[in-house]
C-alpha positions, -999 to 999 in steps of 0.1 A, spaced: 75 -120 -293 43 -127 -274 10 -127 -294 -14 -101 -285 -47 -114 -269 -78 -116 -292 -103 -114 -262 -111 -102 -228 -107 -121 -196 -134 -128 -170 -125 -98 -147 -131 -73 -175 -161 -90 -187 -178 -90 -155 -170 -54 -146 -180 -43 -182 -213 -58 -179 -218 -49 -140 -208 -13 -149 -233 -12 -177 -263 -25 -156 -253 -2 -129 -249 28 -152 -281 24 -169 -297 18 -134 -281 50 -120 -293 70 -150 -330 58 -146 -330 62 -109 -315 98 -111 -340 108 -140 -369 96 -119 -359 109 -85 -353 145 -95 -392 149 -95 -398 134 -60 -415 156 -34 -405 159 2 -437 139 11 -427 109 -12 -417 76 5 -385 76 -17 -374 112 -11 -345 100 11 -343 64 -1 -337 69 -39 -308 95 -33 -293 71 -7 -293 42 -33 -281 64 -60 -252 77 -41 -244 42 -27 -242 26 -62 -225 55 -77 -197 52 -51 -194 15 -57 -194 21 -94 -165 47 -91 -145 23 -71 -152 -4 -96 -144 19 -125 -110 29 -109 -103 -7 -105 -112 -15 -141 -91 14 -154 -60 0 -131 -67 -36 -146 -67 -23 -182 -36 -2 -179 -18 -31 -163 -31 -58 -186 -33 -40 -220 -62 -47 -244 -66 -73 -270 -60 -65 -305 -87 -43 -319 -110 -55 -350 -121 -32 -378 -110 -5 -402 -83 20 -389 -110 47 -386 -133 24 -365 -105 15 -342 -95 52 -337 -131 62 -331 -135 33 -308 -105 43 -286 -118 80 -286 -152 69 -274 -139 46 -247 -114 75 -234 -144 99 -234 -166 74 -215 -140 69 -189 -135 107 -186 -172 113 -184 -176 86 -156 -149 102 -136 -163 137 -141 -198 123 -132 -186 105 -102 -167 137 -90 -197 161 -97 -219 136 -77 -195 137 -49 -194 176 -49 -233 177 -48 -237 152 -20 -209 167 3 -212 204 -2 -227 208 32 -197 188 45 -216 157 52 -201 122 46 -217 99 18 -229 66 37 -225 38 12 -253 13 22 -243 15 59 -212 -4 49 -187 26 50 -187 64 47 -168 87 22 -161 117 41 -171 151 28 -150 180 21 -175 209 23 -182 237 -2 -153 247 -24 -173 274 -44 -205 294 -37 -237 273 -50 -213 242 -54 -243 220 -51 -263 236 -78 -234 240 -102 -222 205 -98 -259 193 -100 -262 209 -135 -228 193 -147 -238 160 -132 -272 160 -151 -259 173 -187 -227 149 -183 -251 120 -176 -271 127 -207 -238 130 -226 -228 97 -213 -260 79 -220 -255 93 -258 -220 76 -258 -234 46 -244 -259 46 -273 -230 50 -298 -211 23 -281 -239 -3 -284 -246 8 -319 -210 1 -327 -211 -32 -312 -242 -42 -329 -229 -28 -363 -197 -52 -359 -220 -81 -351 -247 -79 -377 -232 -60 -405 -195 -67 -402 -201 -101 -389 -169 -101 -369 -162 -113 -333 -162 -78 -315 -194 -84 -296 -189 -121 -291 -155 -111 -274 -176 -91 -248 -198 -121 -241 -175 -150 -239 -141 -149 -220 -109 -153 -239 -95 -190 -240 -63 -198 -226 
């Protein structure tokens, strides 16, 4: 019987931290850009960056989910209730991410326009499915983003608790790749 890994490999470590930086950047940019006026120099640039990074993060997230499903996960550290809570929070984070990506897509393509990703490629728009799609999806997008940031704070607090109070290797495993 093969022993379960005790750490993460480079691909998941890299995608975890890249996703974290992109996610916090997207939240900050989204929070800032909603107050831009038509006359702001950033009125078109900020949404373009937000959409482009959002699409790239969606692709990275799907690849990350596929990688985790195919490779499994290392053995969890902690009490049974902590492990269950951790699994629940991770699943909820992925569900929120997918829902946020979907709502962002529905906002951006309600008029049938494609989403241009940094002039590299375009994601085709499917148009409006429901009346006021852009506004409805926008409300969901905003509230889900705030919910996701709350879960990110809980996730971060859990990692810091493991490191400073429990003094286990949970956080270290996310900073250092598994040894072969």
